[in-house]
MARBA-3410 file (N, C-alpha, C, O; in Angstrom, 1 decimal):
271
15.0,35.6,26.8,14.1,35.0,25.9,14.9,34.2,24.8,15.9,34.7,24.4 ~ 14.4,33.0,24.5,15.1,32.3,23.4,14.0,31.7,22.5,12.8,31.5,22.8 ~ 14.4,31.5,21.2,13.4,31.0,20.2,14.2,30.0,19.3,15.4,30.0,19.2 ~ 13.4,29.1,18.7,13.9,28.2,17.7,12.8,27.6,16.8,11.6,27.7,17.2 ~ 13.2,27.1,15.7,12.3,26.4,14.9,12.0,25.0,15.4,12.8,24.4,16.2
10.8,24.5,15.1,10.4,23.1,15.5,9.9,22.5,14.3,8.7,22.6,13.9 ~ 10.8,21.7,13.7,10.5,21.1,12.3,9.6,19.9,12.4,9.7,19.1,13.4 ~ 8.8,19.7,11.4,7.9,18.5,11.3,8.7,17.3,10.9,9.9,17.4,10.6 ~ 8.0,16.1,10.9,8.7,14.9,10.4,7.7,14.2,9.5,6.5,14.4,9.4 ~ 8.3,13.3,8.7,7.5,12.2,8.0,8.1,10.9,8.5,9.2,10.8,8.8
7.2,9.9,8.4,7.6,8.5,8.6,7.9,7.9,7.2,7.0,7.6,6.5 ~ 9.2,7.6,6.9,9.5,7.0,5.7,9.1,5.5,5.6,9.1,4.9,4.5 ~ 8.9,5.0,6.8,8.3,3.6,6.9,7.7,3.5,8.3,8.2,4.2,9.2 ~ 6.6,2.7,8.4,6.0,2.5,9.7,5.4,1.1,9.7,4.4,0.8,9.1 ~ 6.1,0.2,10.5,5.7,-1.2,10.6,5.2,-1.3,12.0,5.9,-1.0,13.0
4.0,-1.8,12.2,3.3,-1.8,13.5,3.1,-3.3,13.9,2.7,-4.1,13.1 ~ 3.3,-3.6,15.2,3.1,-4.9,15.7,2.0,-4.9,16.8,1.1,-4.1,16.8 ~ 2.1,-5.9,17.7,1.0,-6.0,18.7,1.0,-5.0,19.8,2.0,-4.3,19.9 ~ -0.1,-4.9,20.4,-0.2,-3.9,21.6,0.7,-4.4,22.7,0.8,-5.6,23.0 ~ 1.4,-3.5,23.3,2.3,-3.7,24.4,1.5,-3.7,25.8,0.4,-3.2,25.8
2.2,-4.1,26.8,1.6,-4.1,28.1,1.2,-2.6,28.6,0.3,-2.4,29.3 ~ 2.0,-1.7,28.1,1.8,-0.3,28.5,0.6,0.4,27.7,0.3,1.6,27.8 ~ 0.0,-0.4,26.8,-1.1,0.1,26.0,-0.7,0.6,24.6,-1.5,0.8,23.7 ~ 0.6,0.9,24.4,1.1,1.4,23.1,1.4,0.1,22.3,1.3,-1.0,22.7 ~ 1.7,0.4,21.0,2.0,-0.8,20.1,3.5,-0.9,19.9,4.2,0.1,19.8
3.9,-2.1,19.7,5.3,-2.3,19.2,5.4,-1.8,17.8,4.5,-2.1,17.0 ~ 6.5,-1.1,17.5,6.6,-0.6,16.1,8.0,-0.4,15.7,8.9,-0.3,16.6 ~ 8.3,-0.3,14.4,9.6,0.1,13.9,9.3,1.1,12.8,8.5,0.9,11.9 ~ 9.9,2.3,13.0,9.6,3.4,12.0,10.9,4.1,11.7,11.9,4.1,12.4 ~ 10.9,4.7,10.5,12.0,5.6,10.0,11.5,7.0,10.1,10.7,7.4,9.3
12.1,7.7,11.0,11.8,9.2,11.2,12.7,10.0,10.3,13.9,9.8,10.3 ~ 12.1,11.0,9.6,12.9,11.9,8.8,12.3,13.3,9.1,11.2,13.6,8.8 ~ 13.2,14.2,9.6,12.8,15.6,9.8,12.7,16.3,8.5,13.5,16.0,7.6 ~ 11.8,17.3,8.4,11.6,18.0,7.1,11.6,19.5,7.5,11.5,19.9,8.6 ~ 11.8,20.4,6.4,12.0,21.8,6.6,10.8,22.6,6.8,10.8,23.8,6.7
9.6,22.0,7.0,8.4,22.7,7.4,8.4,22.8,8.9,8.4,21.8,9.6 ~ 8.3,24.0,9.4,8.5,24.1,10.9,7.6,25.2,11.5,7.2,26.2,10.9 ~ 7.2,24.9,12.8,6.7,25.9,13.7,7.8,26.8,14.2,9.0,26.5,14.1 ~ 7.4,27.8,14.9,8.4,28.7,15.6,8.0,28.7,17.1,6.9,29.1,17.4 ~ 8.9,28.4,18.0,8.7,28.4,19.4,9.5,29.5,20.1,10.7,29.5,19.9
8.9,30.3,20.9,9.6,31.3,21.7,9.3,31.0,23.2,8.2,30.8,23.6 ~ 10.4,31.1,24.0,10.2,30.8,25.4,11.0,31.9,26.3,12.1,32.3,25.9 ~ 10.3,32.3,27.4,11.0,33.2,28.3,10.6,32.8,29.7,9.6,32.1,29.9 ~ 11.4,33.2,30.7,11.1,33.0,32.1,9.9,33.9,32.5,9.7,35.0,31.9 ~ 9.0,33.4,33.4,7.8,34.1,33.7,7.5,33.8,35.2,8.1,32.9,35.9
6.4,34.4,35.7,5.9,34.2,37.1,5.0,33.0,37.1,4.8,32.5,38.2 ~ 4.4,32.7,36.0,3.4,31.6,35.9,3.5,31.0,34.5,3.9,31.7,33.5 ~ 2.9,29.8,34.3,2.9,29.2,33.0,1.9,29.9,32.1,0.8,30.1,32.5 ~ 2.4,30.2,30.9,1.5,30.8,29.9,1.9,30.2,28.5,3.1,30.1,28.2 ~ 0.9,29.8,27.7,1.1,29.3,26.4,0.2,30.1,25.5,-1.0,30.1,25.6
0.9,30.9,24.5,0.1,31.7,23.6,0.4,31.3,22.2,1.3,30.6,21.9 ~ -0.5,31.8,21.3,-0.3,31.6,19.9,-1.1,30.4,19.2,-1.3,30.5,18.0 ~ -1.4,29.4,20.0,-2.1,28.2,19.5,-3.0,27.7,20.5,-2.6,27.0,21.4 ~ -4.3,28.0,20.4,-5.2,27.6,21.5,-5.4,26.1,21.6,-5.8,25.7,22.7 ~ -5.1,25.4,20.6,-5.2,23.9,20.6,-4.1,23.2,21.3,-4.1,21.9,21.3
-3.1,23.9,21.8,-1.9,23.2,22.4,-2.3,22.4,23.6,-3.1,22.8,24.5 ~ -1.6,21.3,23.7,-1.6,20.5,25.0,-0.2,20.1,25.4,0.2,20.2,26.5 ~ 0.6,19.8,24.4,1.9,19.2,24.7,2.9,20.3,25.2,3.7,20.0,26.0 ~ 2.9,21.5,24.6,3.9,22.5,25.1,3.6,22.8,26.6,4.5,23.0,27.4 ~ 2.3,22.9,26.9,1.9,23.2,28.3,2.4,22.1,29.2,2.9,22.4,30.3
2.3,20.8,28.8,2.8,19.7,29.6,4.3,19.8,29.7,4.9,19.4,30.7 ~ 5.0,20.2,28.6,6.4,20.3,28.6,6.9,21.4,29.6,7.9,21.2,30.3 ~ 6.1,22.5,29.6,6.5,23.5,30.6,6.3,23.1,32.0,7.1,23.4,32.9 ~ 5.3,22.3,32.3,5.1,21.7,33.6,6.3,20.8,34.0,6.7,20.8,35.1 ~ 6.7,20.0,33.0,7.9,19.1,33.3,9.1,19.9,33.6,9.9,19.6,34.5
9.3,21.0,32.8,10.5,21.9,33.1,10.4,22.6,34.4,11.4,22.7,35.1 ~ 9.2,23.0,34.8,9.1,23.6,36.1,9.4,22.6,37.3,10.1,23.0,38.2 ~ 9.0,21.4,37.1,9.3,20.4,38.1,10.8,20.1,38.2,11.3,19.8,39.2 ~ 11.5,20.2,37.0,12.9,20.0,37.0,13.7,21.2,37.5,14.7,21.0,38.2 ~ 13.3,22.4,37.2,14.1,23.6,37.4,13.6,24.5,38.5,14.4,25.3,39.0
12.3,24.4,38.8,11.7,25.3,39.8,11.3,26.7,39.1,10.8,27.5,39.8 ~ 11.6,26.8,37.8,11.2,28.1,37.1,9.9,27.9,36.4,9.5,26.8,36.1 ~ 9.2,29.0,36.1,8.0,29.0,35.3,8.3,29.7,34.0,9.3,30.5,33.8 ~ 7.5,29.4,32.9,7.9,29.8,31.6,6.6,30.3,30.8,5.5,29.9,31.1 ~ 6.9,31.3,29.9,5.9,31.7,29.0,6.3,31.3,27.6,7.4,31.6,27.2
5.4,30.6,26.9,5.7,30.1,25.5,4.8,30.8,24.5,3.6,31.0,24.8 ~ 5.3,31.0,23.3,4.5,31.5,22.2,4.8,30.6,21.0,6.0,30.3,20.7 ~ 3.7,30.0,20.5,3.8,29.1,19.3,3.4,29.8,18.1,2.3,30.3,18.0 ~ 4.3,29.8,17.1,4.0,30.3,15.7,3.7,29.0,14.9,4.6,28.3,14.5 ~ 2.4,28.8,14.6,2.0,27.5,14.0,2.1,27.5,12.4,1.4,28.4,11.8
2.8,26.6,11.8,2.8,26.4,10.4,2.5,25.0,10.0,2.0,24.7,8.9 ~ 2.9,24.0,10.9,2.7,22.6,10.6,1.2,22.3,10.7,0.6,22.6,11.7 ~ 0.7,21.6,9.7,-0.8,21.2,9.8,-1.0,20.4,11.0,-0.2,19.5,11.4 ~ -2.2,20.6,11.7,-2.5,19.9,12.9,-3.2,18.6,12.6,-3.9,18.5,11.7 ~ -2.9,17.6,13.4,-3.5,16.3,13.4,-3.4,15.7,12.0,-4.3,15.1,11.4
-2.2,15.8,11.4,-1.9,15.3,10.1,-0.9,14.2,10.0,-0.5,13.7,8.9 ~ -0.3,13.8,11.2,0.7,12.7,11.2,2.1,13.3,11.0,3.1,12.6,10.7 ~ 2.3,14.6,11.1,3.5,15.3,10.9,4.3,15.7,12.1,5.4,16.2,12.1 ~ 3.7,15.3,13.3,4.4,15.5,14.6,4.6,16.9,15.0,5.5,17.2,15.8 ~ 3.7,17.8,14.6,3.9,19.2,15.0,3.8,19.4,16.5,4.7,20.2,17.0
2.9,18.8,17.2,2.8,19.0,18.6,4.0,18.5,19.3,4.5,19.1,20.3 ~ 4.5,17.3,18.9,5.7,16.7,19.5,6.9,17.5,19.2,7.8,17.7,20.1 ~ 7.0,18.1,18.0,8.2,19.0,17.7,8.1,20.2,18.6,9.2,20.6,19.1 ~ 7.0,20.8,18.8,6.9,22.0,19.6,7.3,21.7,21.1,8.0,22.4,21.7 ~ 6.8,20.5,21.6,7.1,20.1,22.9,8.6,19.9,23.1,9.2,20.3,24.1
9.3,19.3,22.1,10.7,19.0,22.2,11.5,20.4,22.2,12.4,20.5,22.9 ~ 11.0,21.3,21.3,11.7,22.6,21.3,11.5,23.3,22.6,12.5,24.0,23.1 ~ 10.4,23.2,23.2,10.1,23.9,24.5,11.1,23.3,25.6,11.6,24.0,26.4 ~ 11.2,22.0,25.6,12.2,21.4,26.5,13.6,21.9,26.3,14.3,22.2,27.3 ~ 14.0,21.9,25.1,15.4,22.4,24.8,15.6,23.9,25.2,16.6,24.3,25.7
14.6,24.7,24.8,14.7,26.1,25.2,14.7,26.4,26.7,15.4,27.2,27.2 ~ 13.8,25.6,27.4,13.7,25.8,28.8,15.0,25.4,29.5,15.5,26.0,30.4 ~ 15.6,24.3,29.0,16.9,23.9,29.5,18.0,25.0,29.3,18.8,25.3,30.1 ~ 18.0,25.5,28.0,18.9,26.6,27.7,18.8,27.8,28.6,19.7,28.4,29.0 ~ 17.5,28.2,28.9,17.2,29.4,29.7,17.7,29.2,31.1,17.9,30.2,31.8
17.8,28.0,31.6,18.1,27.7,33.0,19.5,27.1,33.1,19.8,26.5,34.2 ~ 20.4,27.3,32.1,21.8,27.0,32.3,22.2,25.6,31.8,23.3,25.1,32.1 ~ 21.4,25.0,31.0,21.7,23.7,30.4,22.1,22.6,31.4,23.2,22.0,31.3 ~ 21.3,22.5,32.5,21.6,21.6,33.6,20.9,20.3,33.5,21.2,19.4,34.2 ~ 20.0,20.1,32.5,19.3,18.9,32.3,20.1,18.0,31.3,20.4,18.5,30.2
20.5,16.8,31.7,21.2,15.9,30.8,20.4,15.5,29.6,19.2,15.5,29.6 ~ 21.1,15.1,28.6,20.4,14.6,27.4,19.5,13.4,27.7,18.4,13.3,27.2 ~ 20.0,12.5,28.6,19.3,11.3,29.0,18.0,11.8,29.7,16.9,11.2,29.4 ~ 18.1,12.8,30.6,16.9,13.2,31.3,15.9,13.9,30.4,14.7,13.7,30.5 ~ 16.4,14.7,29.4,15.5,15.3,28.4,14.8,14.2,27.6,13.6,14.4,27.4
15.5,13.1,27.3,14.8,12.0,26.6,13.7,11.4,27.4,12.6,11.1,27.0 ~ 14.0,11.2,28.7,13.0,10.7,29.6,11.8,11.6,29.7,10.6,11.1,29.7 ~ 12.0,12.9,29.9,10.9,13.8,29.9,10.1,13.8,28.6,8.9,13.8,28.7 ~ 10.8,13.8,27.5,10.1,13.7,26.2,9.3,12.5,26.0,8.2,12.5,25.5 ~ 9.8,11.3,26.5,9.1,10.1,26.4,7.8,10.1,27.1,6.8,9.5,26.7
7.7,10.8,28.2,6.5,10.9,29.0,5.5,11.8,28.3,4.3,11.6,28.6 ~ 5.9,12.7,27.5,5.0,13.5,26.8,4.4,12.9,25.6,3.2,13.1,25.2 ~ 5.1,12.0,24.9,4.6,11.4,23.7,5.7,10.6,23.0,6.9,10.9,23.1 ~ 5.3,9.6,22.3,6.3,8.6,21.7,7.2,9.3,20.6,8.3,8.9,20.4 ~ 6.7,10.3,19.9,7.5,11.0,18.9,8.4,12.1,19.5,9.4,12.5,18.8
8.2,12.5,20.7,9.0,13.7,21.2,10.5,13.4,21.3,11.3,14.3,20.8 ~ 10.9,12.2,21.7,12.4,12.0,21.8,13.1,12.2,20.4,14.2,12.6,20.4 ~ 12.4,11.8,19.3,13.0,11.9,18.0,13.4,13.4,17.8,14.5,13.7,17.2 ~ 12.5,14.3,18.2,12.7,15.7,17.9,13.8,16.3,18.8,14.2,17.5,18.6 ~ 14.3,15.6,19.7,15.5,16.0,20.5,16.8,15.5,19.9,17.9,15.9,20.4
16.7,14.8,18.8,17.9,14.2,18.1,18.1,14.9,16.7,17.2,15.5,16.2 ~ 19.4,14.9,16.3,19.7,15.3,14.9,19.6,14.1,14.0,19.9,13.0,14.4 ~ 19.3,14.4,12.7,19.3,13.4,11.7,18.2,12.4,11.7,17.5,12.3,12.7 ~ 18.1,11.6,10.6,17.1,10.5,10.6,17.4,9.5,11.7,18.5,9.2,12.0 ~ 16.3,8.8,12.2,16.4,7.9,13.2,15.5,6.7,13.0,14.4,6.8,12.4
16.0,5.5,13.4,15.2,4.3,13.4,14.5,4.3,14.8,15.2,4.2,15.8 ~ 13.2,4.3,14.9,12.5,4.2,16.1,11.9,2.8,16.4,11.3,2.2,15.5 ~ 12.2,2.3,17.6,11.8,1.0,17.9,11.0,1.0,19.2,10.9,2.1,19.9 ~ 10.6,-0.2,19.7,9.7,-0.3,20.9,8.4,0.4,20.6,7.7,0.1,19.7 ~ 8.1,1.5,21.3,7.0,2.3,21.0,7.3,3.6,20.2,6.5,4.5,20.1
8.6,3.6,19.7,9.1,4.7,18.9,10.1,5.5,19.6,10.7,6.4,19.0 ~ 10.3,5.3,20.9,11.1,6.1,21.8,12.6,5.6,21.8,13.5,6.3,22.3 ~ 12.8,4.3,21.4,14.1,3.8,21.4,14.7,4.1,20.0,14.2,3.6,19.0 ~ 15.8,4.9,20.0,16.2,5.5,18.7,17.6,5.1,18.4,18.5,4.9,19.3 ~ 17.9,4.9,17.1,19.2,4.6,16.6,19.4,5.5,15.3,18.5,5.6,14.5
20.6,6.2,15.2,20.8,7.1,14.0,20.9,6.3,12.7,21.4,5.2,12.7 ~ 20.4,6.9,11.7,20.4,6.3,10.3,21.2,7.3,9.4,21.0,8.5,9.5 ~ 21.9,6.7,8.5,22.6,7.5,7.5,21.8,7.3,6.2,22.0,6.4,5.4 ~ 20.9,8.3,5.9,20.0,8.2,4.7,20.3,9.4,3.8,20.7,10.4,4.3 ~ 20.0,9.2,2.5,20.2,10.3,1.6,19.2,11.4,1.9,18.1,11.2,2.4
19.7,12.7,1.7,18.9,13.8,2.0,18.6,14.7,0.7,18.0,15.8,0.9 ~ 19.0,14.3,-0.4,19.0,15.1,-1.6,17.8,14.8,-2.5,17.9,14.1,-3.6 ~ 16.6,15.2,-2.0,15.4,15.0,-2.8,14.4,16.0,-2.3,14.6,16.7,-1.4 ~ 13.3,16.1,-3.1,12.2,17.1,-2.8,11.0,16.3,-2.3,10.8,15.2,-2.6 ~ 10.3,17.0,-1.4,9.1,16.4,-0.8,7.9,17.2,-1.0,7.8,18.4,-0.7
6.9,16.6,-1.6,5.6,17.2,-1.8,4.6,16.7,-0.7,4.3,15.5,-0.7 ~ 4.1,17.5,0.2,3.2,17.1,1.2,1.8,17.5,0.7,1.5,18.6,0.2 ~ 0.8,16.6,0.9,-0.6,16.9,0.6,-1.4,16.5,1.9,-1.3,15.5,2.5 ~ -2.3,17.5,2.2,-3.2,17.2,3.3,-4.6,17.5,2.8,-4.9,18.7,2.5 ~ -5.5,16.5,2.8,-6.9,16.7,2.3,-7.6,17.8,3.1,-7.5,17.8,4.3
-8.3,18.7,2.4,-9.1,19.7,3.0,-10.4,19.2,3.6,-10.8,19.7,4.7 ~ -11.0,18.2,3.0,-12.3,17.7,3.4,-12.2,16.5,4.3,-11.3,15.7,4.2 ~ -13.2,16.4,5.2,-13.2,15.3,6.1,-12.4,15.4,7.3,-11.2,15.9,7.2 ~ -12.9,15.1,8.5,-12.2,15.1,9.7,-11.3,13.9,9.9,-11.6,12.8,9.5 ~ -10.1,14.1,10.5,-9.2,13.0,10.7,-9.8,12.1,11.8,-10.2,12.6,12.8
-9.7,10.8,11.5,-10.0,9.8,12.6,-8.9,10.0,13.6,-7.7,10.1,13.3 ~ -9.2,9.9,14.9,-8.2,10.0,16.0,-7.2,8.9,15.8,-7.5,7.8,15.3 ~ -6.0,9.2,16.3,-4.9,8.2,16.2,-5.3,6.9,17.0,-5.0,5.8,16.5 ~ -6.0,7.1,18.1,-6.5,5.9,18.9,-7.4,5.0,18.0,-7.4,3.8,18.1 ~ -8.3,5.7,17.3,-9.2,4.9,16.4,-8.5,4.2,15.3,-8.8,3.1,14.9
-7.5,4.9,14.7,-6.7,4.3,13.6,-6.0,3.0,14.2,-6.0,2.0,13.5 ~ -5.4,3.0,15.4,-4.8,1.9,15.9,-5.9,0.8,16.3,-5.6,-0.4,16.2 ~ -7.1,1.2,16.7,-8.1,0.3,17.0,-8.5,-0.5,15.8,-8.8,-1.7,15.8 ~ -8.7,0.2,14.7,-9.0,-0.5,13.4,-7.9,-1.4,13.0,-8.2,-2.5,12.5 ~ -6.7,-1.0,13.2,-5.5,-1.9,13.0,-5.6,-3.2,13.8,-5.4,-4.3,13.2
-6.0,-3.1,15.0,-6.1,-4.3,15.9,-7.3,-5.1,15.4,-7.3,-6.3,15.4 ~ -8.4,-4.4,15.0,-9.6,-5.2,14.6,-9.4,-6.0,13.4,-10.0,-7.1,13.2 ~ -8.5,-5.6,12.5,-8.2,-6.4,11.3,-7.0,-7.3,11.5,-6.5,-7.9,10.5 ~ -6.6,-7.4,12.7,-5.4,-8.3,13.0,-4.2,-7.8,12.3,-3.5,-8.6,11.7 ~ -4.0,-6.5,12.3,-2.9,-5.9,11.5,-1.5,-6.4,12.0,-0.6,-6.3,11.2
-1.4,-6.8,13.2,-0.1,-7.2,13.7,0.4,-8.5,13.1,1.6,-8.8,13.2 ~ -0.5,-9.3,12.5,0.0,-10.5,12.0,1.1,-10.3,10.9,1.0,-9.4,10.1 ~ 2.2,-11.0,11.0,3.3,-10.9,10.1,4.2,-9.8,10.5,5.0,-9.4,9.6 ~ 4.1,-9.2,11.7,5.0,-8.1,12.1,6.5,-8.5,12.0,7.2,-7.7,11.5 ~ 6.9,-9.7,12.4,8.3,-10.0,12.4,8.8,-10.0,10.9,9.9,-9.6,10.7
8.0,-10.5,10.0,8.4,-10.5,8.6,8.5,-9.1,8.0,9.5,-8.8,7.3 ~ 7.6,-8.2,8.3,7.6,-6.9,7.8,8.8,-6.1,8.5,9.4,-5.3,7.8 ~ 9.0,-6.4,9.7,10.2,-5.8,10.4,11.5,-6.1,9.7,12.3,-5.3,9.5 ~ 11.6,-7.4,9.4,12.8,-7.9,8.7,12.9,-7.3,7.3,14.0,-6.9,6.9 ~ 11.8,-7.1,6.6,11.8,-6.5,5.3,12.3,-5.1,5.4,13.0,-4.6,4.5
11.8,-4.4,6.4,12.2,-3.0,6.6,13.7,-2.9,6.8,14.4,-2.0,6.2 ~ 14.3,-3.8,7.6,15.7,-3.7,7.9,16.5,-4.1,6.7,17.6,-3.5,6.4 ~ 16.0,-5.1,5.9,16.7,-5.4,4.7,16.7,-4.2,3.7,17.7,-3.9,3.1 ~ 15.6,-3.5,3.6,15.5,-2.4,2.8,16.5,-1.3,3.2,17.1,-0.7,2.3 ~ 16.5,-1.0,4.5,17.4,0.1,5.0,18.9,-0.3,4.7,19.7,0.6,4.4
19.2,-1.5,4.8,20.6,-1.9,4.6,21.1,-1.6,3.2,22.4,-1.5,3.0 ~ 20.3,-1.5,2.2,20.8,-1.2,0.9,20.5,0.2,0.4,20.6,0.5,-0.8 ~ 20.0,1.1,1.3,19.7,2.4,0.9,21.0,3.2,0.7,21.8,3.4,1.7 ~ 21.2,3.7,-0.5,22.4,4.5,-0.8,22.0,5.8,-1.5,22.5,6.9,-1.2 ~ 21.0,5.7,-2.4,20.5,6.9,-3.1,19.1,7.1,-2.8,18.4,6.2,-2.3
18.6,8.3,-3.1,17.2,8.5,-2.7,16.2,7.5,-3.3,15.3,7.1,-2.5 ~ 16.4,7.1,-4.5,15.4,6.1,-5.1,15.4,4.8,-4.4,14.4,4.0,-4.5 ~ 16.4,4.5,-3.6,16.5,3.2,-2.8,15.4,3.2,-1.7,15.0,2.1,-1.3 ~ 14.9,4.4,-1.3,13.9,4.5,-0.3,12.6,3.9,-0.8,11.7,3.6,0.0 ~ 12.4,3.7,-2.1,11.2,3.2,-2.7,11.0,1.7,-2.2,9.8,1.3,-2.3
12.0,1.0,-1.8,11.9,-0.4,-1.5,11.4,-0.6,0.0,11.2,-1.7,0.4 ~ 11.3,0.5,0.7,10.9,0.3,2.1,9.4,-0.1,2.1,8.6,0.4,1.3 ~ 9.0,-0.9,3.1,7.6,-1.3,3.1,6.6,-0.1,3.4,7.0,0.9,4.0 ~ 5.4,-0.3,2.9,4.4,0.8,3.1,3.9,0.9,4.6,4.1,0.0,5.4 ~ 3.3,2.0,4.9,2.7,2.3,6.2,1.7,1.3,6.5,0.7,1.0,5.8
1.8,0.7,7.7,0.9,-0.4,8.2,-0.4,0.2,8.6,-1.5,-0.5,8.6 ~ -0.5,1.5,9.0,-1.7,2.0,9.7,-2.7,2.6,8.7,-3.9,2.5,8.9 ~ -2.1,3.2,7.6,-3.0,4.0,6.8,-2.5,4.0,5.3,-1.3,3.9,5.1 ~ -3.5,4.2,4.4,-3.1,4.3,3.0,-4.0,5.4,2.4,-5.0,5.8,3.0 ~ -3.7,5.8,1.2,-4.4,6.9,0.5,-4.3,6.7,-1.0,-3.2,6.4,-1.5
-5.4,7.0,-1.7,-5.3,7.0,-3.2,-4.3,8.1,-3.7,-3.9,8.1,-4.8 ~ -4.1,9.1,-2.8,-3.1,10.1,-3.2,-1.7,9.6,-3.4,-0.9,10.1,-4.2 ~ -1.4,8.5,-2.7,-0.1,7.9,-2.9,0.1,7.4,-4.4,1.1,7.6,-5.0 ~ -0.9,6.7,-4.9,-0.9,6.2,-6.2,-0.8,7.4,-7.2,-0.2,7.3,-8.2 ~ -1.6,8.5,-6.9,-1.6,9.6,-7.8,-0.2,10.2,-7.9,0.3,10.6,-8.9
0.5,10.3,-6.7,1.9,10.9,-6.7,2.8,10.0,-7.5,3.7,10.5,-8.2 ~ 2.7,8.7,-7.3,3.6,7.8,-8.1,3.4,8.0,-9.6,4.3,8.0,-10.4 ~ 2.1,8.1,-9.9,1.8,8.3,-11.3,2.3,9.6,-11.9,2.5,9.7,-13.1 ~ 2.6,10.6,-11.0,3.1,11.9,-11.4,4.6,12.0,-11.3,5.1,13.1,-11.4 ~ 5.3,10.9,-11.0,6.7,10.9,-11.0,7.4,10.7,-9.7,8.6,10.7,-9.6
6.7,10.6,-8.6,7.3,10.4,-7.3,8.0,9.0,-7.3,7.4,8.0,-7.8 ~ 9.2,8.9,-6.7,9.8,7.5,-6.6,9.3,6.8,-5.3,9.5,5.6,-5.2 ~ 8.7,7.5,-4.4,8.1,6.9,-3.2,6.9,7.8,-2.8,7.1,9.1,-2.8 ~ 5.8,7.3,-2.4,4.7,8.0,-1.8,4.0,7.2,-0.8,3.8,6.0,-1.0 ~ 3.6,7.8,0.3,2.9,7.1,1.4,2.3,8.1,2.4,2.5,9.3,2.3
1.5,7.5,3.2,0.9,8.3,4.4,2.0,8.4,5.4,2.7,7.4,5.6 ~ 2.0,9.5,6.2,2.9,9.6,7.3,2.1,9.4,8.6,1.1,10.0,8.8 ~ 2.7,8.7,9.5,2.1,8.4,10.8,0.7,7.8,10.6,0.5,6.9,9.8 ~ -0.3,8.3,11.4,-1.6,7.8,11.3,-2.4,8.6,10.3,-3.7,8.5,10.3 ~ -1.8,9.5,9.5,-2.5,10.3,8.6,-2.9,11.7,9.2,-2.8,11.8,10.4
-3.4,12.6,8.4,-3.9,12.4,7.0,-2.9,12.8,5.9,-3.2,12.6,4.8 ~ -1.8,13.3,6.3,-0.8,13.8,5.3,-0.2,12.7,4.5,0.1,11.6,5.0 ~ 0.0,13.0,3.2,0.6,12.1,2.3,1.8,12.8,1.7,1.7,14.0,1.4 ~ 2.9,12.1,1.6,4.1,12.7,1.0,4.5,11.9,-0.3,4.3,10.7,-0.4 ~ 5.1,12.7,-1.2,5.7,12.1,-2.4,7.1,12.6,-2.4,7.4,13.8,-2.2
8.0,11.7,-2.7,9.4,12.0,-2.8,9.8,12.1,-4.3,9.5,11.2,-5.1 ~ 10.5,13.2,-4.7,10.9,13.5,-6.1,12.4,13.8,-6.2,12.9,14.4,-5.3 ~ 12.9,13.4,-7.3,14.4,13.7,-7.5,14.6,15.1,-7.8,15.6,15.7,-7.4 ~ 13.6,15.8,-8.5,13.8,17.2,-8.9,12.6,18.0,-8.5,11.5,17.6,-8.5 ~ 13.0,19.3,-8.2,11.9,20.2,-7.8,10.9,20.5,-8.8,9.7,20.5,-8.5
11.3,20.6,-10.1,10.4,20.8,-11.2,9.3,19.7,-11.3,8.1,20.1,-11.5 ~ 9.7,18.5,-11.1,8.7,17.4,-11.1,7.7,17.5,-10.0,6.6,17.2,-10.1 ~ 8.2,17.9,-8.8,7.4,18.0,-7.6,6.4,19.2,-7.8,5.2,19.0,-7.5 ~ 6.8,20.2,-8.4,6.0,21.4,-8.7,4.9,21.0,-9.7,3.7,21.4,-9.6 ~ 5.3,20.2,-10.8,4.3,19.8,-11.7,3.2,18.9,-11.1,2.0,19.0,-11.4
3.6,18.0,-10.2,2.7,17.2,-9.5,1.7,18.0,-8.6,0.5,17.7,-8.6 ~ 2.3,19.0,-7.9,1.4,19.9,-7.1,0.4,20.5,-8.0,-0.8,20.6,-7.6 ~ 0.8,21.0,-9.1,-0.2,21.7,-10.0,-1.2,20.7,-10.5,-2.4,21.0,-10.6 ~ -0.8,19.5,-10.8,-1.7,18.5,-11.4,-2.8,18.0,-10.3,-3.9,17.6,-10.7 ~ -2.4,18.2,-9.1,-3.3,17.7,-8.0,-4.1,18.8,-7.3,-4.8,18.5,-6.3
-4.1,20.0,-7.9,-4.9,21.1,-7.3,-6.4,20.8,-7.2,-7.1,21.3,-6.4 ~ -6.8,20.0,-8.2,-8.3,19.7,-8.2,-8.7,18.7,-7.1,-9.8,18.4,-7.0 ~ -7.7,18.1,-6.4,-8.0,17.1,-5.4,-8.4,17.7,-4.0,-8.6,16.9,-3.1 ~ -8.5,19.0,-4.0,-9.0,19.6,-2.7,-8.0,19.3,-1.6,-8.4,18.8,-0.5 ~ -6.7,19.5,-1.8,-5.7,19.3,-0.9,-4.9,20.6,-0.6,-4.7,21.4,-1.6
-4.4,20.8,0.6,-3.4,21.8,0.8,-2.1,21.1,0.5,-1.9,19.9,0.7 ~ -1.1,21.9,0.0,0.2,21.3,-0.4,1.3,22.2,0.1,1.2,23.4,0.2 ~ 2.4,21.5,0.3,3.7,22.2,0.7,4.8,21.5,0.0,4.8,20.3,-0.1 ~ 5.7,22.3,-0.5,6.9,21.7,-1.2,8.1,22.0,-0.2,8.3,23.1,0.2 ~ 8.8,20.9,0.2,9.8,21.1,1.2,10.9,20.1,0.9,10.9,19.4,-0.1
11.9,20.0,1.8,13.1,19.1,1.7,13.4,18.5,3.0,12.9,18.9,4.0 ~ 14.2,17.4,3.0,14.6,16.9,4.3,15.4,17.9,5.1,16.1,18.8,4.5 ~ 15.4,17.8,6.4,16.2,18.6,7.3,17.0,17.7,8.3,16.4,16.7,8.8 ~ 18.2,18.0,8.5,19.0,17.2,9.4,18.8,17.5,10.9,18.7,16.7,11.7 ~ 18.7,18.8,11.1,18.4,19.3,12.5,17.7,20.7,12.4,17.5,21.2,11.3
17.4,21.2,13.5,16.7,22.5,13.5,17.6,23.5,14.3,17.3,24.7,14.4
END
C-alpha cells in the first residue's frame, strides 16, 4: 500500500482562445500548486475499488488506465479536503496521484512521457499535477513549460456557499457566445510580457485577469489588501494573494458575512 497528498492548484492567469478541432479551447495559463490537498491511498487488489468519495470519476478512470498498462487491479481510498467543482483541480490532482502511486506499486515501469499521455487522456489539468513547480500550460493546457515564480506569499481562498456552480462546459459556451476569443493573440502576448518581469510576489499583479469568469469577491479582496485577486479556472473559487499572513487573516474575518467557505494556504512546489 502507498499513499500521498494530492494538492490543489490555482490559475494565476487564464487566457482563452478559440475552440480547437478536438473540441477543447486554445489557452495559455499559469498553474500554481497550493498546500490544500486531498489524500490518496492505493493498494493492489483483485478488482477496481474506489472508496471515500462517492462523486469520483477521474480516479476510477485512472485505475482503468493503470490496469491496461500493468495488468494489475487497484483499490483506492480518497480523503477529500479540496472543494469540489470550484476550479481548484481536485479531481485532476487525485487522478495524477493515483497514476503515480499505481506506477510505484508496480515497479516504476511507466515512463514519465507515458504517464503524461495517460494523464492527458483523463483531463487537461492532470499532466500539470504530474510535474513539480509552477508551469505555463499551452495548447489545451497539457503542453507544459516550467516557470520560476516567487513562492513567498499567502493565499486566501473563498468558495461561495450559495448557488450551484455552472458546469465548465456552460462557462466555455458563454465565453463562445460573447465572442470571448477575440483578441486572444494580444492577451497571450500581454501574459508573456507580464511573466517576463515577475521577480517578486507583487509582480504577479500585472498578469491579465481570468478570461472565463469574474467575481465581486476579487474586488473585495483587493480592497482588503490583496495584491492580486481573481477566479481560478472556471470558478467558483476566488483567491487573494497577500504579502503577510496577518493581512490575509484580517481579510478572512472581514468577509465572513459574505457566506463563503475560506481556507488560508500557501504555494506548494511539489507534493
